[in-house]
MIMARGU-706405 format. One record per atom (N, C-alpha, C, CB): x, y, z. Coordinates in steps of 0.1 Angstrom, whole numbers, plus 5000, padded with zeros to 4 digits. Each point is the difference from the previous one (the first is absolute). Glycine has a CB too. Layout:
BEGIN
XYZ...
//
This chain:
BEGIN
523935485535499550135004501150055009497549954999502750195000501050075008499750015015500650134979500249935028499850025014499050115002502349925006496650055002498950095003500150055014498549894982501250235020500050055014498749945007501250224994498749815019498949945008498750044996501549995018498350144978498750064996499649934987500450235012500549774978499649954987499749855002501550164988499249775020499749855002498749985006502449965003497250135006498750005006498950024990500950085022499350024969499050024989499949884991500550255000500649704996500049884991499349885006502150084990498249895023499349895007498650025001502049965012497550164992498650045001499349984987500650165018500149894971499249994987500049864994500750224996500349705007500049864996498949935007502450004995497450025018499049935007498650054997501749975018498150164982498750064998499550014986500550135020500449894970499650024986500649904991499750255005501049655000500749904991500950074990498149855003502650255002500850094991501249924996499350215012501249814976501349954996500950125002499149824983502250155019500950115004501249994991499150025024501450104971501349994994500850135003499149864981502150145018500850125003500950034987500049945026500150194971500850044989500850135004498449894983502950115017500850115003499650065015500250054975499649865033499750045014498650045003502350075000496849934990498650045003499149874999500450244990498849745020499149895001498750044993501149915022498449994970498750014994499149885004501050144981497849895020499049895004499049994988500250055027499649824969499049974989498849955007501849954982497150125017498749965006498950004988500650115023498449814980498949994991499150125000500149765003499250274986499250124999498950005012500450014974499249885030499049995011500550055013498949814988502550205014500650045012500550145000500649765003499350314985500750135000499550105009500449964977498350055025499550105010500549975014498050044986501949845019500449975013501550005002498049855002502750134987501550015000500450145001500349794987499250305006500350145001499650065013499750024975499149945030499650055013500949955011497649994993502949895007501049955010501350084999498949774999501650254988501250074999499950145005500549864982498450205016499850145005499850015015499050054978500149865027499550015014500949935010497750024991502949875005500749925009501650024999498149834998502350214990501450014997500550144997499949764992499250345008500350154997500550024986500650025024498949914966500350044986498950094996501249784994499050355009499050114998500050074987500250025024500749944967500150074987500049904988501250205012497849814979500149924987500950084992497749905001503550054997501150074992499749984985501749965019497849934977499949974986499049884998502450074996496949944993499149894996500149994985498350035020502149874975500249994985499749854996501750195000498549784988499749874994501149954991497650055002502449814997500949944990499149914991502150015015498149994972499249914991500949904995498650184993501149695010500849884996499449944987500649965024498750114968499549944988501049954991498250155001501749734993498849924997499649925011500650004977500049995034499649925011498650055005502449965007496749954997498750035004499849975015499149964976501849975030499849965014501450005007498049864994502450245011499350135001500450094988500049995025499050094971500250094989500750135005498049914988501550135025500550135005500449985015498550134985502449955020500350025014499750145003501749815000497550225011500050135005501150015011497550024996503250095003501250015009499850125008501549884984498550105030499950115009501350025008497549965002502950165001501250025008499550105011501749974982498449985031499550075011501250045008497949875000501950255007501250055008499450035014501250114980499749855030499850045014500850125002499449775008500050354994500850125003500549995014498650144984500749805025500349985014501349935001497750015006502449884987501249915002501050004987498449855014501350244977500850024989500349874993501050205010498049734985500149874993499049994989500849895022499550034968499149974989499749865000501050194987497849775007499649864998499250004987500049945025500149954967499349994988498849905002502150054986496949985006498849904999499849984986498850085021500949794975499649974986498849925000502450014993496850014997498749924998500049954986498850145017501149734981499949954987498649994995502049875004497850174983498650004995500149934986499350215013499649704985500049924988499150074989500449805014499850174973499150034990500150144995498749835009500450194981500150134993499050115005500649874980498650095030499150105006500149995015498349984980502950055025500349995015499250105008502349914995497350045017499350095009500549975014498050024985502150085024500449985014499450115008502149884993497950115020499550105009500950135000498949825013500550294988500750135001500450025015498750104981502549955020500650025014499850155003501749814998497550274995499950145003499450035014499650044977499649875028499550015014501149995011497949914991503350035005501149995010501050114997499649755002500850264985501050104996499350094990502149845005497650284999499250094991500750034987499050105020502449914980500750034988500049884990501450165014498149734990499749894989499150054990500449835016498850274986499050044991500750034986498650105019502449984980500650044988500849874994500250265007500549675001500749894995499149904994501750025017497249954989499049904994499450054988499549925022500250224977499550054988501049984988498650175014502649854989501149994990500149854996501250205010498649714999500149854997498849964991501249965022497650104981498849984992500350054986498550015021501950114978500350064987501049944991499450205011501749764996501249954992499949854998501450185008498149745002500049864999498649935000502250025012496850064991498649944999499749925012500150004975500550025037499849935012498950075008502449924999496550025003498850055007500249995015498449944980501350175027500150005015498650015005502350104999497149805007498750005006500050095012499649774992499450315009499950105011500750134999499749805014501050224974500750134998499050114998501949884990498350235017499050115000499950084986500450025026500649974966499950084987500949934990499550215013500249674983500949934990499650054986500249795014500750304982499950054986501450034995497650095004502549934983501450034994500650125007499249914978502150095023500850115006501150044991499549915022501050014969501150034991499550024986501549875014497750034981499650014986498650074999501149784995498650274993498750064998498949915003500950154983497949915022498949925005499549904989499550195015500649854973499449924989501049904994498550194995502749805011501149914995499549855002501850175006498649754984499649865000501249925003498250044983501849875027501149915003500850065012500149934976500949995027500950035012501449994995498349925017502450194981501350014993501249935006499250214992500849765021501149935006499949845000500350215014498649754981499949854998501049964989497550005008503249894994500949954990499349964988501549935018497250044981499449964988499350124993499749775010500550354995499450124994500750034986499450105024499849924966500650024987500950135000498049894989503150115005501050115001499850114990501649835009497850144979499950104990501449994992498450155014501649914975501149974990500650134995498949794994500950325012500750124995501450015005497850124998503249884993501450005003500450135006500449834983500450175027500550125006500950084991499849895022500150244977500850084991501250065008498050064985503249915009501250055006500750084989500349805017500950264987500750084990500649914989500650175018499849714985500549904990499049954990501749945017497050064987499049944990498950104997500549785008499850354995499050114999499350004986501350135016499549874973499450024987499149874996502050154994498649735010499249884997498750005007502249874996497750175016498850005008499150114996501349905019499350224979499250124997499149984987501850145010498649784981499249984987498749915004502250034985497849905026499049915003499050075011501649804995498750325008499150085010498850044993502050085013496849934995498750044993500150134992498849885018501950224987500150124992500749994988499950125021501049784977500749984987499149954989502049965014496849994989499149954990499150104994500249795013499850334993499150104995500450064987499550055022
//
């Protein structure tokens, strides 16, 4: 691990003791891996004790065909007061992952979590309005999962225009 400043080291020590967090550093940014049962308390501690008052990003990674973990939820939090960032990651197993919503701590998690539900099928318990935000309401499936069927319509470019054009639905009329 690289050289951490005093505040970052204090956060890491606190999270290792309190939440059994694993820690890693990449390109100077520290990330803490916590269990889903600790995410609410971890976010609360980062906001209230360490001034990480902005949820900058919440996204997911799909490690399919792995099932344990299948997904990681990735949070990036910013302290505007101290001009620093920290990452949080939560590993989730299986094809029907669920975890607590952090909307009560960071209100802007609302849209991030709706997108993660829509695109990855990750359910957030306690979310105030968990419904599709990108795809149509009647869409079946979650398109950013690595096992989502891709479909087989070839993309039409200038070099293959005529070849593809004859297979378009309007060409069969």
